[in-house]
N, C-alpha and C positions, 0 to 999 in steps of 0.2 A: 666675804666681803663686807663692808662696813655700811651700816644703813646710813649715818651720817656722823659728822664730826664737827663740834663747836669747840673752838678756843682749845685745840688738842694739837698734839705732836704723834705724829706716826713715823717713826725713824726705823730703817733697817727691818723692814717687816716683808712678809711674803705671804701670799693666798694660793692654795692649790685646790681646794674644796669647790666642789659645786654648791649652789643653794637651794633649798627646798621651795622658796617662793619662785613664781613665774613672773618673768619680763624683768627679770634683773639685767640691768644693762651697763652697770659700771662697777668698778673697783670699790667706789665711794659715793653713797647717794648724794646726799648734798654737804658741801664743806663750808664753813664761815670762820675765818680769823683762826686757821689751822695750818700748821707746818707738815708736809708730806715730803719725806726725801729717802733716797735710797732704797725704795721698796719696789715691791715686783707682783704681778699676779700670773698664774698660769693660763694662757690664752686658751688651752685645749680643755683642761679639766674644769675652768669655771665657766667657760661658754660665753665670756665676758671681752668685748673688744675696746670698750670704752674707758677713760679713767674716771669722770664725775658725770653725773646727770645734771648737777646745778652747782656752780660756784657763786657764792654770795658774798659782797662785800671787796674789798681791794687789801685786805691784811692777810691774805693767802700767800704762802711760799710753796711752790710745789716744785721739785727738781730731782733729777734721776730716778723717776719713778715710771716703769715700763712694764707693757704686758708681753710676755715672751713664750714662745713653743716650750713644752715640758722638756725637750733635749738641751735647751738653753739655761732652763731654771736649775739644772742638775750640773752645771759648769761652775766651778769654784771661782774661775777668773772673772766671771760676771758679776760677783758680789764683791771680790777683792779690789777690783777697779773702782769700785764705789765706796770704799772703806771700811767694809766689813772685816772684822778681826777675826780670823780662822786660827789664830795662834792661841786667844786666851778666851775667847767668846762662844764663837760658833765651831761647827764640824759638818763634815760632809764626806759620805762614803755611800758608795753605789749598793752595797749590801744592806743599808739601813735606812729608814724612814723612806722608802722608796727612791733614794738617791738625793733627796731634797735636803737642804740643810738643817741641821739640828742644833 
């Protein structure tokens, strides 16, 4: 999970790990003037159900960013439907990286 993002671009990203911090409640803590698109987090492994704790300002662009169950996070079509390039950039294999993209 990201603590906060200001004037950042988070594109084609995913999170599956849990946090060592208590009371983590979102994929991103605070965002300001940030673009987040085509990104995902594993609802089960992260224990996080919300996207952001606080969204500051009106210069944020957030789309195609979803929390998904682990089974869905391991389906290539989820990513391809949102423009991830599995021909040249990404790979996915149930026997590698616990089935998550690499």
